[in-house]
Backbone and ligand atoms as CSV (ligand in chain L), in Angstrom:
chain,resi,resn,atom,element,x,y,z
A,1,MET,N,N,0.915,-1.287,0.078
A,1,MET,CA,C,0.125,-0.002,0.011
A,1,MET,C,C,0.898,1.275,0.130
A,2,GLU,N,N,0.523,2.248,-0.619
A,2,GLU,CA,C,1.182,3.649,-0.569
A,2,GLU,C,C,1.171,4.239,0.766
A,3,LYS,N,N,2.377,4.944,1.014
A,3,LYS,CA,C,2.584,5.241,2.317
A,3,LYS,C,C,1.363,6.123,2.809
A,4,GLU,N,N,0.931,7.110,2.070
A,4,GLU,CA,C,-0.119,8.040,2.621
A,4,GLU,C,C,-1.508,7.320,2.956
A,5,ALA,N,N,-1.795,6.381,2.137
A,5,ALA,CA,C,-2.751,5.614,2.334
A,5,ALA,C,C,-2.781,4.737,3.666
A,6,LYS,N,N,-1.778,4.146,3.801
A,6,LYS,CA,C,-1.193,3.310,4.851
A,6,LYS,C,C,-1.517,4.143,6.150
A,7,TYR,N,N,-0.892,5.377,5.978
A,7,TYR,CA,C,-1.180,6.364,7.268
A,7,TYR,C,C,-2.306,6.590,7.641
A,8,LYS,N,N,-3.332,6.866,6.583
A,8,LYS,CA,C,-4.811,7.154,6.939
A,8,LYS,C,C,-5.333,5.834,7.571
A,9,ASN,N,N,-4.987,4.843,7.147
A,9,ASN,CA,C,-5.720,3.612,7.756
A,9,ASN,C,C,-5.308,3.639,9.284
A,10,VAL,N,N,-4.001,3.713,9.435
A,10,VAL,CA,C,-3.249,3.468,10.694
A,10,VAL,C,C,-3.814,4.688,11.926
A,11,VAL,N,N,-4.026,6.042,11.120
A,11,VAL,CA,C,-4.487,7.006,12.028
A,11,VAL,C,C,-5.904,6.803,12.386
A,12,LYS,N,N,-6.744,6.014,11.498
A,12,LYS,CA,C,-8.156,5.679,12.018
A,12,LYS,C,C,-8.092,4.696,13.032
A,13,ILE,N,N,-7.018,3.678,12.799
A,13,ILE,CA,C,-7.253,2.643,13.906
A,13,ILE,C,C,-6.611,3.273,15.203
A,14,ILE,N,N,-5.718,4.021,15.096
A,14,ILE,CA,C,-4.996,4.773,16.456
A,14,ILE,C,C,-6.361,5.321,17.083
A,15,ASN,N,N,-6.852,6.271,16.286
A,15,ASN,CA,C,-7.944,7.253,16.991
A,15,ASN,C,C,-9.058,6.411,17.745
A,16,SER,N,N,-9.564,5.234,16.887
A,16,SER,CA,C,-10.682,4.513,17.372
A,16,SER,C,C,-10.149,3.886,18.642
A,17,VAL,N,N,-9.040,3.470,18.832
A,17,VAL,CA,C,-8.394,2.670,19.980
A,17,VAL,C,C,-8.314,3.693,21.049
A,18,ILE,N,N,-7.628,4.874,20.878
A,18,ILE,CA,C,-7.092,5.817,21.979
A,18,ILE,C,C,-8.307,6.740,22.502
A,19,GLU,N,N,-9.458,6.966,21.574
A,19,GLU,CA,C,-10.643,7.766,21.942
A,19,GLU,C,C,-11.140,7.327,23.108
A,20,THR,N,N,-11.363,6.085,23.307
A,20,THR,CA,C,-12.219,5.316,24.239
A,20,THR,C,C,-11.276,5.014,25.527
A,21,GLU,N,N,-10.209,5.526,25.625
A,21,GLU,CA,C,-9.409,5.201,26.966
A,21,GLU,C,C,-8.739,6.234,27.491
A,22,SER,N,N,-9.024,6.643,28.850
A,22,SER,CA,C,-8.466,7.812,29.515
A,22,SER,C,C,-7.009,7.773,30.096
A,23,ASP,N,N,-6.360,6.792,29.884
A,23,ASP,CA,C,-5.169,6.561,30.399
A,23,ASP,C,C,-4.187,6.786,29.423
A,24,LEU,N,N,-3.103,7.875,29.633
A,24,LEU,CA,C,-2.208,8.483,28.627
A,24,LEU,C,C,-1.356,7.192,28.337
A,25,ILE,N,N,-0.854,6.827,29.318
A,25,ILE,CA,C,0.340,5.744,29.148
A,25,ILE,C,C,-0.138,4.469,28.409
A,26,ALA,N,N,-1.247,4.059,28.514
A,26,ALA,CA,C,-2.104,2.781,27.848
A,26,ALA,C,C,-2.146,3.307,26.540
A,27,ASN,N,N,-2.491,4.408,26.238
A,27,ASN,CA,C,-2.695,4.860,24.865
A,27,ASN,C,C,-1.337,5.096,23.970
A,28,MET,N,N,-0.361,5.570,24.715
A,28,MET,CA,C,0.994,5.523,24.073
A,28,MET,C,C,1.455,4.147,23.769
A,29,ALA,N,N,1.089,3.243,24.619
A,29,ALA,CA,C,1.613,1.700,24.461
A,29,ALA,C,C,0.831,1.213,23.202
A,30,ASN,N,N,-0.491,1.392,22.961
A,30,ASN,CA,C,-1.084,0.984,21.850
A,30,ASN,C,C,-0.593,1.758,20.606
A,31,ILE,N,N,-0.422,2.968,20.725
A,31,ILE,CA,C,0.050,3.727,19.540
A,31,ILE,C,C,1.339,2.909,19.103
A,32,CYS,N,N,2.439,2.624,19.925
A,32,CYS,CA,C,3.479,2.065,19.637
A,32,CYS,C,C,3.230,0.634,19.009
A,33,ALA,N,N,2.443,-0.067,19.629
A,33,ALA,CA,C,2.052,-1.338,18.956
A,33,ALA,C,C,1.495,-1.301,17.654
A,34,ILE,N,N,0.597,-0.391,17.420
A,34,ILE,CA,C,-0.112,-0.174,16.099
A,34,ILE,C,C,0.957,0.216,14.927
A,35,LEU,N,N,1.716,1.252,15.424
A,35,LEU,CA,C,2.666,1.615,14.278
A,35,LEU,C,C,3.756,0.592,14.202
A,36,LYS,N,N,3.933,-0.342,15.150
A,36,LYS,CA,C,5.127,-1.380,14.740
A,36,LYS,C,C,4.495,-2.410,14.127
A,37,GLU,N,N,3.055,-2.644,14.078
A,37,GLU,CA,C,2.387,-3.813,13.226
A,37,GLU,C,C,2.477,-3.285,11.690
A,38,HIS,N,N,2.255,-1.975,11.458
A,38,HIS,CA,C,2.258,-1.409,10.159
A,38,HIS,C,C,3.246,-1.136,9.281
A,39,PHE,N,N,4.312,-0.815,10.157
A,39,PHE,CA,C,5.789,-0.041,9.665
A,39,PHE,C,C,6.933,-0.998,9.842
A,40,ASP,N,N,7.835,-0.911,9.061
A,40,ASP,CA,C,9.096,-1.666,9.160
A,40,ASP,C,C,9.964,-0.932,9.942
A,41,TRP,N,N,9.797,-0.428,10.949
A,41,TRP,CA,C,10.777,0.469,11.750
A,41,TRP,C,C,11.580,-0.251,12.942
A,42,LEU,N,N,12.733,0.264,13.195
A,42,LEU,CA,C,13.323,-0.449,13.948
A,42,LEU,C,C,13.100,-0.347,15.651
A,43,TRP,N,N,12.618,0.904,15.926
A,43,TRP,CA,C,12.100,1.318,17.319
A,43,TRP,C,C,11.142,2.506,17.223
A,44,ILE,N,N,10.119,2.393,18.108
A,44,ILE,CA,C,9.128,3.285,18.258
A,44,ILE,C,C,8.699,3.457,19.704
A,45,GLY,N,N,8.823,4.836,20.018
A,45,GLY,CA,C,8.459,4.870,21.464
A,45,GLY,C,C,8.234,6.284,21.937
A,46,PHE,N,N,7.923,6.485,23.090
A,46,PHE,CA,C,7.713,7.758,23.796
A,46,PHE,C,C,8.720,7.949,24.928
A,47,TYR,N,N,9.249,9.160,24.846
A,47,TYR,CA,C,9.829,9.603,26.168
A,47,TYR,C,C,9.016,10.582,26.729
A,48,ARG,N,N,8.896,10.599,28.173
A,48,ARG,CA,C,7.895,11.576,28.687
A,48,ARG,C,C,8.720,12.606,29.397
A,49,VAL,N,N,8.321,13.761,29.599
A,49,VAL,CA,C,9.159,14.872,30.389
A,49,VAL,C,C,9.093,14.541,31.680
A,50,ASP,N,N,10.209,14.487,32.454
A,50,ASP,CA,C,10.331,14.544,33.870
A,50,ASP,C,C,10.787,15.880,34.215
A,51,GLN,N,N,9.752,16.678,34.545
A,51,GLN,CA,C,10.066,18.288,34.968
A,51,GLN,C,C,11.156,18.380,36.246
A,52,THR,N,N,10.758,17.334,37.201
A,52,THR,CA,C,11.545,17.481,38.388
A,52,THR,C,C,13.060,17.329,38.178
A,53,GLN,N,N,13.522,16.457,37.042
A,53,GLN,CA,C,14.898,16.248,36.701
A,53,GLN,C,C,15.258,17.047,35.629
A,54,ARG,N,N,14.335,17.539,34.896
A,54,ARG,CA,C,14.730,18.378,33.680
A,54,ARG,C,C,15.397,17.090,32.666
A,55,GLU,N,N,14.713,16.034,32.518
A,55,GLU,CA,C,15.208,15.097,31.795
A,55,GLU,C,C,13.878,14.409,31.016
A,56,LEU,N,N,14.023,13.637,29.845
A,56,LEU,CA,C,13.222,12.774,29.337
A,56,LEU,C,C,13.484,11.372,29.849
A,57,VAL,N,N,12.255,10.848,30.195
A,57,VAL,CA,C,12.564,9.332,30.745
A,57,VAL,C,C,11.482,8.519,29.937
A,58,LEU,N,N,12.229,7.220,29.738
A,58,LEU,CA,C,11.710,6.394,28.673
A,58,LEU,C,C,10.230,5.906,29.082
A,59,GLY,N,N,9.296,6.017,28.115
A,59,GLY,CA,C,7.945,5.628,28.136
A,59,GLY,C,C,7.702,4.136,27.611
A,60,PRO,N,N,6.574,4.008,27.211
A,60,PRO,CA,C,5.827,2.843,26.451
A,60,PRO,C,C,6.847,2.779,24.980
A,61,PHE,N,N,7.197,1.781,24.502
A,61,PHE,CA,C,7.960,1.590,23.376
A,61,PHE,C,C,8.009,0.112,22.732
A,62,GLN,N,N,8.215,-0.116,21.396
A,62,GLN,CA,C,8.398,-1.404,20.792
A,62,GLN,C,C,9.732,-1.444,20.178
A,63,GLY,N,N,10.579,-2.299,20.527
A,63,GLY,CA,C,11.834,-2.693,19.736
A,63,GLY,C,C,12.898,-2.847,20.968
A,64,PRO,N,N,14.265,-2.569,20.539
A,64,PRO,CA,C,15.011,-3.167,21.337
A,64,PRO,C,C,15.434,-2.079,22.430
A,65,LEU,N,N,16.195,-2.696,23.679
A,65,LEU,CA,C,16.196,-1.690,24.763
A,65,LEU,C,C,16.722,-0.462,24.321
A,66,ALA,N,N,16.266,0.625,25.208
A,66,ALA,CA,C,16.684,1.864,24.816
A,66,ALA,C,C,17.487,2.556,26.154
A,67,CYS,N,N,17.801,3.859,25.678
A,67,CYS,CA,C,18.441,4.751,26.943
A,67,CYS,C,C,17.298,5.051,27.743
A,68,THR,N,N,17.299,4.991,29.069
A,68,THR,CA,C,16.357,5.478,30.136
A,68,THR,C,C,16.072,6.887,30.179
A,69,ARG,N,N,17.173,7.677,30.052
A,69,ARG,CA,C,17.036,9.207,30.404
A,69,ARG,C,C,17.774,10.001,29.493
A,70,ILE,N,N,17.391,11.103,29.083
A,70,ILE,CA,C,17.911,12.006,28.106
A,70,ILE,C,C,17.703,13.470,28.491
A,71,PRO,N,N,18.937,14.083,28.781
A,71,PRO,CA,C,18.877,15.377,29.527
A,71,PRO,C,C,18.242,16.325,28.539
A,72,TYR,N,N,17.823,17.213,28.965
A,72,TYR,CA,C,16.985,18.638,28.352
A,72,TYR,C,C,18.309,19.084,27.181
A,73,GLY,N,N,17.803,19.241,26.003
A,73,GLY,CA,C,18.529,19.783,25.086
A,73,GLY,C,C,19.735,18.535,24.398
A,74,LYS,N,N,19.682,17.511,24.947
A,74,LYS,CA,C,20.630,16.454,24.452
A,74,LYS,C,C,20.033,15.540,23.569
A,75,GLY,N,N,20.868,15.207,22.292
A,75,GLY,CA,C,20.307,14.230,21.393
A,75,GLY,C,C,19.289,14.791,20.566
A,76,VAL,N,N,18.750,13.899,19.725
A,76,VAL,CA,C,17.690,14.497,18.706
A,76,VAL,C,C,16.328,14.797,19.670
A,77,CYS,N,N,16.114,13.772,20.625
A,77,CYS,CA,C,14.930,14.031,21.578
A,77,CYS,C,C,15.123,15.268,22.340
A,78,GLY,N,N,16.171,15.403,22.927
A,78,GLY,CA,C,16.446,16.718,23.684
A,78,GLY,C,C,16.262,18.066,22.839
A,79,LYS,N,N,16.555,17.806,21.823
A,79,LYS,CA,C,16.500,19.087,21.097
A,79,LYS,C,C,15.111,19.440,20.590
A,80,SER,N,N,14.369,18.454,20.361
A,80,SER,CA,C,13.105,18.510,19.873
A,80,SER,C,C,12.219,19.247,21.158
A,81,TRP,N,N,12.778,18.640,22.296
A,81,TRP,CA,C,12.022,19.169,23.636
A,81,TRP,C,C,12.408,20.720,23.804
A,82,ALA,N,N,13.764,20.848,23.680
A,82,ALA,CA,C,14.130,22.174,23.944
A,82,ALA,C,C,13.623,23.356,22.883
A,83,ASP,N,N,13.591,22.948,21.599
A,83,ASP,CA,C,13.406,23.701,20.543
A,83,ASP,C,C,11.964,23.801,20.076
A,84,LYS,N,N,11.128,22.732,20.893
A,84,LYS,CA,C,9.618,22.741,20.578
A,84,LYS,C,C,9.297,22.599,19.202
A,85,ILE,N,N,10.173,21.550,18.461
A,85,ILE,CA,C,9.777,21.344,17.173
A,85,ILE,C,C,9.946,19.953,16.772
A,86,SER,N,N,9.434,19.580,15.473
A,86,SER,CA,C,9.652,18.068,15.232
A,86,SER,C,C,11.173,18.037,14.322
A,87,LEU,N,N,11.657,16.976,14.504
A,87,LEU,CA,C,13.045,16.898,13.813
A,87,LEU,C,C,12.893,15.541,12.700
A,88,VAL,N,N,13.201,15.640,11.635
A,88,VAL,CA,C,13.548,14.512,10.722
A,88,VAL,C,C,15.044,14.517,10.542
A,89,VAL,N,N,15.620,13.457,10.738
A,89,VAL,CA,C,17.232,13.237,10.748
A,89,VAL,C,C,17.551,12.286,9.714
A,90,ASP,N,N,18.038,12.485,8.584
A,90,ASP,CA,C,18.329,11.644,7.433
A,90,ASP,C,C,19.270,10.677,7.805
A,91,ASN,N,N,20.219,11.106,8.278
A,91,ASN,CA,C,21.454,10.143,8.771
A,91,ASN,C,C,21.826,10.448,10.327
A,92,VAL,N,N,21.585,9.795,11.065
A,92,VAL,CA,C,21.692,10.146,12.447
A,92,VAL,C,C,23.340,10.238,12.789
A,93,HIS,N,N,24.253,9.360,11.990
A,93,HIS,CA,C,25.441,9.448,12.110
A,93,HIS,C,C,26.162,11.103,11.976
A,94,GLU,N,N,25.300,11.747,11.111
A,94,GLU,CA,C,25.848,13.223,10.867
A,94,GLU,C,C,25.059,14.283,11.832
A,95,PHE,N,N,24.386,13.780,12.709
A,95,PHE,CA,C,23.654,14.669,13.591
A,95,PHE,C,C,24.511,14.812,14.892
A,96,GLU,N,N,24.925,16.101,15.130
A,96,GLU,CA,C,25.935,16.216,16.193
A,96,GLU,C,C,25.254,16.123,17.608
A,97,GLY,N,N,25.679,15.346,18.399
A,97,GLY,CA,C,25.021,15.000,19.822
A,97,GLY,C,C,24.065,13.932,19.686
A,98,HIS,N,N,23.981,13.421,18.530
A,98,HIS,CA,C,22.816,12.049,18.536
A,98,HIS,C,C,23.354,10.965,19.492
A,99,ILE,N,N,22.080,10.592,20.273
A,99,ILE,CA,C,22.377,9.588,21.258
A,99,ILE,C,C,22.098,8.165,20.598
A,100,ALA,N,N,23.323,7.461,20.551
A,100,ALA,CA,C,22.948,5.947,19.755
A,100,ALA,C,C,22.639,5.024,20.840
A,101,CYS,N,N,21.203,4.612,20.731
A,101,CYS,CA,C,20.628,3.635,21.658
A,101,CYS,C,C,20.958,2.076,20.893
A,102,SER,N,N,20.960,2.270,19.753
A,102,SER,CA,C,21.375,1.079,18.777
A,102,SER,C,C,22.158,1.464,17.508
A,103,SER,N,N,23.100,0.313,17.636
A,103,SER,CA,C,23.935,0.718,16.397
A,103,SER,C,C,23.393,0.395,15.156
A,104,LEU,N,N,22.236,-0.040,15.081
A,104,LEU,CA,C,21.395,-0.412,13.831
A,104,LEU,C,C,20.686,0.931,13.230
A,105,SER,N,N,20.370,1.847,14.317
A,105,SER,CA,C,19.613,2.982,13.853
A,105,SER,C,C,20.363,3.950,12.632
A,106,ASN,N,N,19.708,4.224,11.824
A,106,ASN,CA,C,20.364,5.240,10.687
A,106,ASN,C,C,19.672,6.543,10.525
A,107,SER,N,N,18.316,6.369,10.662
A,107,SER,CA,C,17.713,7.675,10.600
A,107,SER,C,C,16.560,7.735,11.589
A,108,GLU,N,N,15.832,8.910,11.753
A,108,GLU,CA,C,15.005,9.028,12.912
A,108,GLU,C,C,13.995,10.219,12.638
A,109,ILE,N,N,12.997,9.962,13.365
A,109,ILE,CA,C,12.097,11.323,13.336
A,109,ILE,C,C,11.690,11.451,14.843
A,110,VAL,N,N,11.498,12.609,15.179
A,110,VAL,CA,C,10.885,12.895,16.613
A,110,VAL,C,C,9.989,13.810,16.517
A,111,ILE,N,N,8.967,13.588,17.149
A,111,ILE,CA,C,7.751,14.602,17.118
A,111,ILE,C,C,7.242,14.790,18.692
A,112,PRO,N,N,7.092,16.397,18.833
A,112,PRO,CA,C,6.686,16.556,20.326
A,112,PRO,C,C,5.158,16.258,20.438
A,113,VAL,N,N,4.917,16.075,21.646
A,113,VAL,CA,C,3.347,15.917,22.189
A,113,VAL,C,C,3.150,17.046,23.042
A,114,PHE,N,N,2.379,17.963,22.876
A,114,PHE,CA,C,2.021,18.993,23.624
A,114,PHE,C,C,0.930,18.665,24.595
A,115,ILE,N,N,1.025,18.638,25.737
A,115,ILE,CA,C,-0.136,18.519,26.899
A,115,ILE,C,C,-0.373,19.634,27.638
A,116,LYS,N,N,-1.497,20.336,27.719
A,116,LYS,CA,C,-1.864,21.532,28.446
A,116,LYS,C,C,-0.735,22.637,27.871
A,117,GLY,N,N,-0.376,22.806,26.798
A,117,GLY,CA,C,0.390,23.791,26.309
A,117,GLY,C,C,2.004,23.713,26.499
A,118,GLU,N,N,2.384,22.629,27.086
A,118,GLU,CA,C,3.768,22.086,27.181
A,118,GLU,C,C,4.138,20.925,26.639
A,119,ILE,N,N,5.310,20.879,26.259
A,119,ILE,CA,C,5.736,19.425,25.766
A,119,ILE,C,C,5.672,18.410,27.119
A,120,GLY,N,N,4.926,17.432,26.859
A,120,GLY,CA,C,4.748,16.475,27.806
A,120,GLY,C,C,5.245,15.309,27.544
A,121,ALA,N,N,5.606,14.857,26.253
A,121,ALA,CA,C,6.400,13.852,25.854
A,121,ALA,C,C,6.885,14.053,24.295
A,122,ILE,N,N,7.926,13.127,23.869
A,122,ILE,CA,C,8.391,12.797,22.530
A,122,ILE,C,C,8.006,11.710,22.166
A,123,LEU,N,N,7.568,11.687,20.681
A,123,LEU,CA,C,7.438,10.239,20.091
A,123,LEU,C,C,8.806,10.144,19.253
A,124,ASP,N,N,9.213,9.328,19.420
A,124,ASP,CA,C,10.655,8.939,18.716
A,124,ASP,C,C,10.565,7.591,17.991
A,125,ILE,N,N,10.986,7.772,16.775
A,125,ILE,CA,C,10.951,6.551,15.853
A,125,ILE,C,C,12.319,6.515,15.063
A,126,ASP,N,N,13.133,5.416,15.096
A,126,ASP,CA,C,14.220,4.924,14.462
A,126,ASP,C,C,14.059,3.869,13.386
A,127,SER,N,N,14.859,4.143,12.397
A,127,SER,CA,C,14.848,3.046,11.143
A,127,SER,C,C,16.321,2.753,10.947
A,128,THR,N,N,16.408,1.571,10.372
A,128,THR,CA,C,17.485,0.951,10.079
A,128,THR,C,C,17.986,1.529,8.651
A,129,LYS,N,N,17.276,2.142,7.990
A,129,LYS,CA,C,17.386,2.699,6.676
A,129,LYS,C,C,17.906,4.200,6.815
A,130,ILE,N,N,18.547,4.543,5.897
A,130,ILE,CA,C,19.021,6.042,5.757
A,130,ILE,C,C,17.917,6.626,5.170
A,131,LYS,N,N,17.603,7.926,5.394
A,131,LYS,CA,C,16.667,8.652,5.055
A,131,LYS,C,C,15.221,8.164,5.028
A,132,ASP,N,N,14.686,7.374,5.957
A,132,ASP,CA,C,13.582,6.673,5.823
A,132,ASP,C,C,12.404,7.595,6.132
A,133,PHE,N,N,12.601,8.629,6.610
A,133,PHE,CA,C,11.234,9.680,7.078
A,133,PHE,C,C,11.501,10.846,6.231
A,134,ASP,N,N,10.167,11.256,5.871
A,134,ASP,CA,C,9.967,12.572,5.136
A,134,ASP,C,C,8.773,13.151,5.664
A,135,ASP,N,N,8.241,14.124,4.990
A,135,ASP,CA,C,7.263,15.072,5.398
A,135,ASP,C,C,5.662,14.491,5.435
A,136,ILE,N,N,5.840,13.353,4.838
A,136,ILE,CA,C,4.536,12.656,4.832
A,136,ILE,C,C,4.511,11.974,6.270
A,137,ASP,N,N,5.647,11.506,6.750
A,137,ASP,CA,C,5.701,10.844,8.164
A,137,ASP,C,C,5.382,11.944,9.167
A,138,ARG,N,N,6.203,12.986,8.859
A,138,ARG,CA,C,5.864,14.063,9.778
A,138,ARG,C,C,4.511,14.756,9.866
A,139,LYS,N,N,3.791,14.598,8.766
A,139,LYS,CA,C,2.376,15.182,8.717
A,139,LYS,C,C,1.442,14.019,9.546
A,140,TYR,N,N,1.408,12.867,9.490
A,140,TYR,CA,C,0.717,11.986,9.998
A,140,TYR,C,C,1.126,11.534,11.414
A,141,LEU,N,N,2.434,11.611,11.834
A,141,LEU,CA,C,2.870,11.359,13.262
A,141,LEU,C,C,2.361,12.546,13.884
A,142,THR,N,N,2.588,13.815,13.504
A,142,THR,CA,C,2.038,14.941,14.352
A,142,THR,C,C,0.721,14.775,14.464
A,143,MET,N,N,0.026,14.434,13.437
A,143,MET,CA,C,-1.683,14.142,13.520
A,143,MET,C,C,-1.844,13.164,14.919
A,144,ILE,N,N,-1.071,12.196,15.073
A,144,ILE,CA,C,-1.191,11.393,16.058
A,144,ILE,C,C,-0.897,11.998,17.266
A,145,ALA,N,N,0.119,12.877,17.341
A,145,ALA,CA,C,0.674,13.440,18.574
A,145,ALA,C,C,-0.482,14.501,18.933
A,146,GLN,N,N,-1.266,15.287,17.962
A,146,GLN,CA,C,-2.174,16.213,18.108
A,146,GLN,C,C,-3.436,15.474,18.851
A,147,LYS,N,N,-3.722,14.361,18.462
A,147,LYS,CA,C,-4.844,13.552,18.919
A,147,LYS,C,C,-4.644,13.372,20.465
A,148,LEU,N,N,-3.481,13.026,20.783
A,148,LEU,CA,C,-2.902,12.852,22.524
A,148,LEU,C,C,-3.223,14.333,23.004
A,149,THR,N,N,-2.919,15.470,22.361
A,149,THR,CA,C,-2.919,16.684,22.957
A,149,THR,C,C,-4.460,16.979,23.145
A,150,VAL,N,N,-5.388,16.777,21.973
A,150,VAL,CA,C,-6.745,16.946,22.262
A,150,VAL,C,C,-7.308,16.210,23.313
A,151,LEU,N,N,-6.957,15.009,23.648
A,151,LEU,CA,C,-7.558,13.954,24.640
A,151,LEU,C,C,-6.939,14.364,26.165
A,152,PHE,N,N,-5.652,14.768,26.034
A,152,PHE,CA,C,-5.222,14.906,27.394
A,152,PHE,C,C,-4.905,16.298,27.952
A,153,SER,N,N,-5.381,17.214,27.332
A,153,SER,CA,C,-4.960,18.625,27.562
A,153,SER,C,C,-6.486,19.241,28.511
L,1,SME,N1,N,18.435,8.851,19.115
L,1,SME,C1,C,17.852,9.406,20.393
L,1,SME,C2,C,17.817,8.660,21.719
L,1,SME,C3,C,16.532,7.740,21.755
L,1,SME,S1,S,16.863,6.450,21.107
L,1,SME,O1,O,16.825,6.670,19.415
L,1,SME,C4,C,15.643,5.233,21.012
L,1,SME,C5,C,18.371,10.925,20.500
L,1,SME,O2,O,19.401,11.076,20.092
L,1,SME,O3,O,17.777,11.626,20.936
């Protein structure tokens, strides 16, 4: 199936699953599972903001074990948090400060999840393929993040 059509279907499935559940963590867990079922990515997960420590802490994910904590501003995820932007990294080996949780990761996309006007979590996805993410991924993954914003703000 063409990528955009696949995403439309995936967004529909995710919305129907998360709309009826009021627990954020449970919804994050199912979002990871649904994405993992439909896309051939290495790692899909959420890092949650731990304001007391000014760090991101590992949340629900699918894939190999990952770094537990990421300081504010560090790595791709920390930069997304600090700059309040999504990032598409075509080649993680060329990204200064990239935190390598798996040597198999070659490209990455990160999307901030806003809760009550603040970044509450970061959706992070890694691929073994170089340049595996583009604006279509950014568009639909942002839609998924925004659904969480609507449900949990
Ligand atoms: N590569 C990320 C760290 C998290 S792992 O990819 C799961 C980063 O640089 O922030």
